[in-house]
N, C-alpha and C positions, 0 to 999 in steps of 0.2 A: 617741178615741173625741169628735168633734166632732160638730154638729148644729145648726140654724137653725130657729128657731121664729119664727112670724110672729104679731101678735096685733093686733087693732083698737081695742081699748076698753078700760076701764078694768075694769071687769070680767072681759076676759079676760083682761087681767093677773093679776088674783085670782085667777081660776080656774086659771091656769097655777102660777101657784103653787101654790095646792091641791095640783094634780094631782104636783108635785116634792115636796111636801109628804108626800103619802099613799104616796109610797114611800122616804123618809129611816129610817132605822137609826139607833140611839141611837153618838154619836161619829162621826158625817159632820160636812163642811165645805162651807161653799158659800160663794164670795165672791162680791162681786156689783162687779162696773166699771158707769161710765153718770156721764154730765154729771148739775148737779144740774137734777131734776125730770127725770128719766128714768123710774122709779118701783121703783128699790128697794126703798123701804120698802114702797108698795102692793101690791109682789110679796112681800116678806115677811110682809105681812096674809093671806094666800093659803096662807103654808107654816102658819103660825100655826093657823089656820082648820082646815085638815088635821088641825094634833095637841091641835087638841081645847081650842084654849088662846078662853079667855072675855075677857081685858083687852083692851082697845084694845091692840095695835101702832103704836108711833109712832117716831119715828127718833130715836134715842141720840143725835143730835149734841153737845149740851151734857156730856149724864152718859157719854158714851162706849161706855157697855153697860147693857143692860136685858135682864132676865133672865124669863121666863115659865114657869110652869108647865103644863104641857097630857099629852099620853099621855109625852111624855117635855119635858126642859125644853128651852128654847128659849134660846140665848146670842145675841145679837143687839147685834153690835159696828158703831161709827162710827169709824173712823178716821182721820176728814179731818183732826180737829184734834191729829192726834200727827206731822205731816209732823216729821222731824228730831230727834223724840223719841229717845232711847236709855237705854239702861238698860234693867233689869227691870221690866217693866208688870205682870207675876203671868198674863200672857192664857196663859202656856204650862198652864198648870196645868189651866185650863179646854179647853183646843184637846186635851187628854188623857185629858180627862172623857168619860161619856158624854152629855154636852151636844148637842144639834145645834148647828154655830155657822154662821150665817151671820153673816158681813166686809163692812160699805160699805167701799168705799175701802181697799181691801188693800195698793195699792201703798205705804202711808203705815209698814205693820207688815212688809213682805214676806220680813222675815229668819227671823220667828218663827213664818210659818204653818205646818204642816204641807206635808210636800212631795205629798201625795193630796190631792185637793180635787176640787170641780164648783168652776169657773170662767165665772162668769155674764155676758156683757158684755151690756148692753141702749142700742140705741142707737135714737133720736129717729125714728120714717121718718113721722109728720105729730103733727095734735095731739094725738091718744089711740092712736095705732097705734105698735108699736114692732116690733122686733127682737129678740129674745133670743139672741146666739149663744153656745152650749154648747161647752164645752173639759173632758172630761173626764181628771183626773190620777190613774191607777190603777184594780184591778180594779172593786171594788165600785161604782164611777163609773161605767166603761164601760157596766155590764149594767144601771146605772140609766140612763144615757142612750137605753143598749137599749130600757128599754121602755114609751120614750116616745112 
């Protein structure tokens, strides 16, 4: 199931993240595609708010993984610097846990991502406007997109 959502402001991007975040269940995976500055981390801030996370959520570009405790554990990955990395990164253990996982730049670790997930592509359509293209892979993700 696919769906397109349009937002016009940074606040609407965060609000859309909150809406999706309120529907997430333990063990769910979201991948975020989009150019630098598209709003991947801003969207993730909204997810964190929905999960009751009080800490500031910022990009894990240099650490690759940041984890936040809220209603559920949020594992926020930025795979940008992992291009061409082979070998065991240890992420599969987190992907198989009850953590809600958000992966920015998923194409760089595509070989280890779970088959079922919600793939989100964020396109810049203006200074603050964005188009979110949602592609649900698996029944629980189709159900989630159907609730939006």
